[in-house]
N, C-alpha and C positions, 0 to 999 in steps of 0.2 A: 567197687573201688574202695569202699570204706572199710570192709572187713577182710579183703583179700588183696595182697600186694602182687603186682605183675600179672594180673589176669586180664585177658581180652574179653570184656563183657559181651561184645557182639557175638563172638564165637561161642561163648558159653550159652548165650540166649538161643542161638541156632541149635545147639546140641540138645537143649532141654525143651524146645518148643512143643513136642508132643504132650507135655505135662503142664503147660502154662495155661491157666484159666483166667488170670487177670494180670494187669501191669501196674507197677508202682514206679512213678517217674520222679526222679530227683537227680540233679546234677551234682558233681563233685569237683573239688579243686585238686584232688589227688593227695596222696599221702595216707598211710595207714591210720585209721581212726581219726582223721581230720574232720571235725564237726562243722566246718564251714561249708555250707551247701548253697551255692550261688543260684541265680535265676537259671532256668533251663536255657541252654545254649551258651552260657558263659563259663562253663567248666570243661572237663575232659571227656564227658560222655558223648559218644557219637550218635546223637539222636536220629539223624537221617538214616544211618545204617540200622539202628534199632527198629525203626518203623519199616524199613525195607524188609527186614527179617519177619516182622509181624505180618506184613502184607503177603509175603511169599507163602507164609504158613496159613493164610486165610484166617488169621486171628479175628475173632468176633467178640472177645470179652472186653470188659471195661478197663480203662487206664485211669489211675488216680494220681494227681500231682500232690506230692508231699512238700509242705512248706514248714521247715524247721531248721534248727541249728543256730550257730553263733552269729550268722549274718542276719538272721530273721528275728531272733528273740528280743533284741533291743528296739525293734521297730514298733511304732504306734500302729493301731489297727488300720488306719487309713493308708499307712505306708505298706502294710502287709497286703492290702487289697491291690495296690499298685504293683507290688512284687508278683502277685498271682496274675494280674492282667498282663504283665510283661512276659510271663511264662506262656500264657495262652497265645499272645501275639507271636511269640517265637514258633510255637507249634503250627500256627496258621501259616507263617512264612515258609516253613519247610513242608507244608502240605499234609500235616499230620493231625490237624484239628478238624472236627466236623463230623 
C-alpha cells in the first residue's frame, strides 16, 4: 500500500505465496508513500485475510512486526513498547498470534 496505488494486497499475497519465506507486518493508512503507519488493525491492511492466506498455504515462516514512521518516531521508548503491545494484542484478538 505504501509503494503501490490501487493494489489488492491480499490477492497479491495469494499470488506469490509459493515464494514467500517470511512475513513483514505493518499497517498503513493508505495513500501513496504515506509514512504514517498505525498500530496493526488501525489501518487499511486486512490482516484477518492476510493470515487466512498464510494459513491456507501452510506458511511456517516467521512474521516480523515493523514499528516505524511518522506516528512512531516522536514516541518515547515506553510509548513504543505500548504501541508494540497493542499490535500483539490485535494479532491475538484475530487469532494470528502464537
